[in-house]
N, C-alpha and C positions, 0 to 999 in steps of 0.2 A: 504494500500500500504506500502511496505517496506520503512524504513528510508533511506534517500538519501545516507548517508555515508555507511550504511551497504550494500546497493546495490552496491555502487561504489567499496567497497572492494571485494565483491564477483565477480564482473565483472573483477576487476584487476587480481585476481588470476586464473580466469577461461578463460581469454582472448584468450589463445592459441587455445581453442576449436572453436573460431569464426573467427580468422584471415584468410582472404581470401588468400590462398597460391598461387594463380595465379598472385597476385600482390605483388612482393617482392622488387620493386625499384620504384623510383619517376618518371621515364621517360617512363612509359608505353604508348602505342599508343592506338588510338581509336579502332583499330582492336582487341586489346587484351581484351577490355571490352565487345565486341560484344558477344562472347560465354557466358559470365557471365550474360548478359542481356537476352540472349536466354534461359538460365536455369530458369530465373525468370518467363518467359512466360509460362513455363510448370507447374507452381504451382497454387494452389488454392488461396493463400493469396495475390498474387501480380497481379495488372493490369498494363500492360505496353503499352504505346502508343508512336508513333513517333510524337513528338510535332512540328517537322520541320526539316529543313536541314541547315547545315552551308553554308558559301559562297562556299566551295569546295564540297558541296553535301554530307557531312557526317551526319548521323542521330543524332538528339538530342532527347533524350528520356525523357519522364515524367513517373515516376513509382509511383504507388499508393498502399497503403495497409491500412487496418483498415476501420471501418464503423461508427466511432464516430462523434459527432457533432463538436468537436474542431478540426479545420484544421491547420495543421503545414506544412510549406513548407521549404525544405532545398535545396539550390543550391550551387554547387561547381565548381571550375575551370573556372570561368569567365576569369581568367588569366591562359593561357595554361600551364605555368610553376609552378602553385600553386596546387599541386596534393595531398597533405597530407590528407586532409579531404575526398577527393574522395575515397582513400583507406579505410578510416574509414567507409564511407557509405556502401561499399561492405562488410565490416566486419559486419555491422548492418544487411544487407540483410541475411547473413548467420546465424546470431543470431536469426532473426525473423523466419527462417525456421527450427530451431533446436527444439528438443523435450527433455526437461530435467528439472532440478529443477527451472528454471526461467519461467515455463509455466504460473503460476498465474500472474506474472508480464506482460508477453506478452499478455495474454488474456485481462487484464485490459486496456493495451495500445490500443489494437485493438478495444475494445468496446467503449473507451472514445474518441479516436482520429481517424481522417483520415490523414494519413501521405503521403506527396507528396515529391518526390525526383527528382531533375534534376542533375545527377551526374557530367556530363561534359557539361558545357554551351558552351565552346569554343574548340571543338574537333580539328579544324585546328591548333590552337595555341598549343594544347597538342601534336599533332604530330610533330610540329617543336620545342617543348619545349621553347616557347617564350610567353611573357606576352600578346601581342596583337593578334588580328585576322589577316587574310591574307591581309586585307585592311590597315594594320598597324594602326588600330584604337583600342584604349582601350575601350573594351565593357562596362566597368564600368564607362565610361564617355559619354555614348551614350543613356542615359535614355530619354533625351529631343529630340534630333534630330532623333534618331532611323534610322541611316544610315547603320547599320549592321544587317544582318538577325538574328544573334544570340541574339542581344538586343531585336528585335521585338518578337522573340520566348519566351524569358524570361518574357517580359512584358505582352504578351498575356496570358501566363500560370498564371501569378499572377492575372490578371484581372478575369480570369475564376474561379480560386480557391477561391479568396478573403480570404486569410489565416488569422487566428487569431494571429499566431506566425510565424516568419520567421527566419531562420538561414542562414546567409550570410558567406560562408566558404572560407577562403583565407590563403595564406602564406605570411609571412613578412621576412625581412632580419634577418639572424642569428646573426647580430651584435647589435641588440637591447638588452638592459638590462632592468630588472624589477626595475626601480628606479636607483639611482646612486650607483651601486654596481657591484660585479663581477658575478652576476647570470644572465644568459641569460633569456630573456622573452620567455619562451617555449610556452606559450599561452598568447595572449593578447585579451581582451574583449572590446567591445564598444556597448553602446546603441546609435546608430547614431542620431545626432541632427536633428531637424526638421526645424531649421532656423539658421541664423547667430547669433542670440541672445542667442542660446543654451537653448531655452525654454524647459520646461518639462510639457507635457500634460499627461493625463491618460495613453495613449498608450505607450509613452516612459517611464513613471514611471514603468510600468509593466516590460519592458525590463531591466531597471536598477535593480529592485528588484530580477528578475530571475538571472541576472548576479551576484548579490551579493550572492545569494544562491549557484550558481555554483562555485564562488570564494572560499567560505568557504569549500565546499566539496572537490574541487581539491587541495586545499592547504595542505591536508593530504598526497598527493602523490608527489607534486612538490612544497614544501614550498619555498616561496621567488622567484619563477620562473613565477609568474603570474602578468601581467601588464595591464594597460589600454591604449588602442590605442588613438592617438590624436583625439579630438572631433571637429575638424574643419569642418564646414558645407560645403558639396560639392553638389551644386544644380544639377549637372549632374549625380550623382551616384545613383545606384539602392537602396542601403540600406537606405540612407537618405530619398529618395522619398517613399519607401515602408512604412517606419516609419510614414512619413507625411500623407500617405493615410490610416492609421489606422491599420497597421499590426505591432504588437510589435516585433521589429527586433533586433536580437543579432548578432553582427559581431564577428567572431572568427578568429584570425590570428595565424597561426602556425609558431613559430620562430625557435630557436635553442636549442639543447641539446648536451652536449659534447659527442663526439664519436658516434654520430647518424647521419652520413651524409645522409643516405637514409630516415631519419625521421620515422623509424619504431616504436621507442618508442613514438614519438609524435603522430603518428597515433593511437596508443593505448590510449593515453590520450584524443584524440578527441572522440574516441569511448565511453569511460567512461563518458566524459563531456556531450555528447549529450544524452545518455540514462539516465543519472542522471537528466538532465534538463527536459526530458519527465516525469520522476517520480515526480519532483517538480511541474510541471504543473498539472499532474493528481491529486495529493494530495492537490494542491493549497497551498503547504507549503511555497512557495516563497512569498506569499501575505504579510506575517508578517515580511519579512526581512526588517530591517531598511535601508532607503536610504543611511545612513552614511556608510554602508558596501561598496556600490559601490564607493562612494566618497573617501574611504580610500585606494582603490587599487592604488598601485604606478604607475606612468606614464611610458610609453615607453621612454627610454633614449638611445641615440646611444653612449654608453660608452665602447663598446667592439671592439676588433680587434682580428684577428686570432692568432697572435703571438705578444708578447711584450718582448723585450730584454732590461733589465734595467741596469743602472749604468755602462755603457760601456765607456771605454776610447777611444777617437777618436783623431787622429792627422791629421791636415789639414793646409796647408799654413803656417807652422811654429807655429800654435797654438795647444794646447792640452786641451781638455775639456771632461767633463762627459756628457753623454746624454743617453736617452732611445730611442729605435727604435721600431716603430709599423709597423706591416706587415699585409696586407689584401690579401686573396686569392680569386680570381674570377674564376667561372666556365665558360668555353668556349665550346660550343656545337661542336661535331664532325659533319661530313657531314650528318650523318643519324639522328642526334639529339637524338640518343639512348644512347650515351655515351658522355663523356666530358673530357677535360683536364683542368688543373689548370694553370692560369697565375697570378703570384703574383706581388705585387708592394709595395714599401716602402711608407706607408701612412703618417707617421709623424716622426719627429726627435726632441728631446728636452725633456722637463719635461712632462712625460706622467702619472704623479701620479693620474690624474683624470680618467684615462682609465684602462681597465682590459683586459687581453688576455685569450682566451681559453687555450693557452700555454703561461705561464707567468713566466719568469725566472729572478732572481736576479743574475747578472753576475759581481758583484763587484770584482774588482781586475783583470778584463779581458780587453783585447783590441780588437777592431774590425777593420777589413780591407776589402777592396773589394776582391772578389774572383779572383783567377788567372786562366790563360789559360795554359794548358799543352803544352810544347814547340814543341812536335812532332806532325806532321799532320798525320791523318789516312786516308787510301784510301777507306775504306768501313765501313758500319754499323756493319758488322760482327766483324771487329777488335775492334770496340768500345764495342760491347756486351761482348767480352771476357776479358775486362779489370778487374783488381782488384780495384773496386771502393773504398773500405775501405782504401787501400794504397793511392789512388789518393786523397781522402779527407784528410787523415792524413798529407799530404804534402801541403795542402792548395789549391788544384786545384778544381775549380767548373765547369770549361769549358774544352772541347776538340775541336780541329779543324778537320773538315771533308773536304777532298779534292775531293769533288764530287758535281759539280755545278748542277747536275740533281736531287739531293735528294729533294724530294717534301714533306717531312713530316712537319706537323704543330707544332709538339712538339717532344721532346725526350722521348722515353719510358724508359729511363735509369735515374739513380740518378746523372745525370750530364747534363749540357747544351751543345748543339752542335753548333759550330760556322762555318758557311759556308761563310758568308760575312767577308772578311779579314779586312774590315774597322771598324768592330764592336769593340768598346773599352769602357769598363766600369771600369774606374780606380778611381772612387770616389763614395762616398755614398751620393745619392741624393734622395730627395722626388720624387716619380713618377717612379723611375727606378725599374726594377725587383730586387727582394731581393736575391742576390747571394753574400754571405758574408762568411768571415772566422773569427772565434773568438778564440783568443789565450790567454793562461794563462801560465806565466813563459816560454814563447817562444814555447809552445806546443799547437797544434791545439786541442781544446776541443769540439768545435762544428763547423760544416760546414753547411751553409744555402744554399740550392739549391732550387731556385724558391720558396722561402718562407717556405720550409720544413726544419725542424731542424734535423740534423744528428749528432750522436756521433760516430766518426770513430772508437773509441776503442771498441764499442759493436759489430761491424762487423755483423750486423743482416740484414736479408732480408728486402728490402725497397719497399713499394708499393707507389711510388711517380712518378712524371714526371718532367723532365727538360724542357727547352725551346729551340727553334731553332732560331738562329740569322743569 
């Protein structure tokens, strides 16, 4: 079998041949994967069965390939809004169906393994792009009570397969760092504990050694961006219990990567990680990996914010002081859950030297103020759409007033906030408030912050952001 790292490099450079082009964003629906599943049914290498139905009657599929004695089970999207690895699974399906220079690798996998995939455990949650199922229950906390049909289906599949290895595929916050530094935890691994004492038996030791091997391989592509997920024992969770029941289980959490909001690069990293892991299992190369490798992986730390503005002069109540301001952006689903808008907030004010930002600016010598509202009221959205926003920003205006009580928008599609409620007043900089700010240097506006997005008025460039409606 090919060396893990050599395989990983070949997969890295050839990945575009296998990326499933019908999945280009994180918020795909159950209906979008049905044609892809149907395509698998028409092939010789895949067996597809309906393992059961979700609470809302959507099919949950179990897909099998290979004829080998080693059984590997991968399940994804127990949490409906955690879809990165699901995309990678469909990339793997396309890889398995290809006919090219990887044929020897594929043939060895198919002869050594029987691979089982449950790509979307929580299709109802996926359609709503929410963590929980439609009962508002976290499926990954339902291993014991089994009150959700989705948990019953997953547990039943596990009991029938009796896998040797399991891959538990999730997404985590993009604000985790790999240790105390500025690097996002793009991938976090965990060999789930089997008890509160964090005991290590033979089954869990296999998971830890395999993760150590994966860590070494993937560090060539995302050095410093790999972390270890917290190992708190959760007696209600599937991964912990599968490990306890004898399946060497690897948790993979997909986190953040700068300028990758749809996680397409992280999807690629998942694809390479998983196939490299299969290679390690086939060759048993992970067996000799020292346990110290696993222990050396830096911990997940929540040291990141979306934006940090540093060393700003603030004046308030007769005082003048220097402070940093940290901003976090949150996604809010639209009515269809297919799209979203951003709602920002000021997360922290003060000495943020222990935090890092995806956007991180030293603004020494600058002063920060709350954003201002343009004094003229507008009668329609069309009037606002035709504004010169760069001019507005350069004059320190972050908000405009709309004299239309019937306007029903949840957010402003423009780089400006819209105020309908005349009582709205944001005249100070406070934790928890939306981040609408003006930064001046030598009395000139150098940055305008609209809903947490940093804008330089002087650049006058097209902006793909949204404001808020008050």
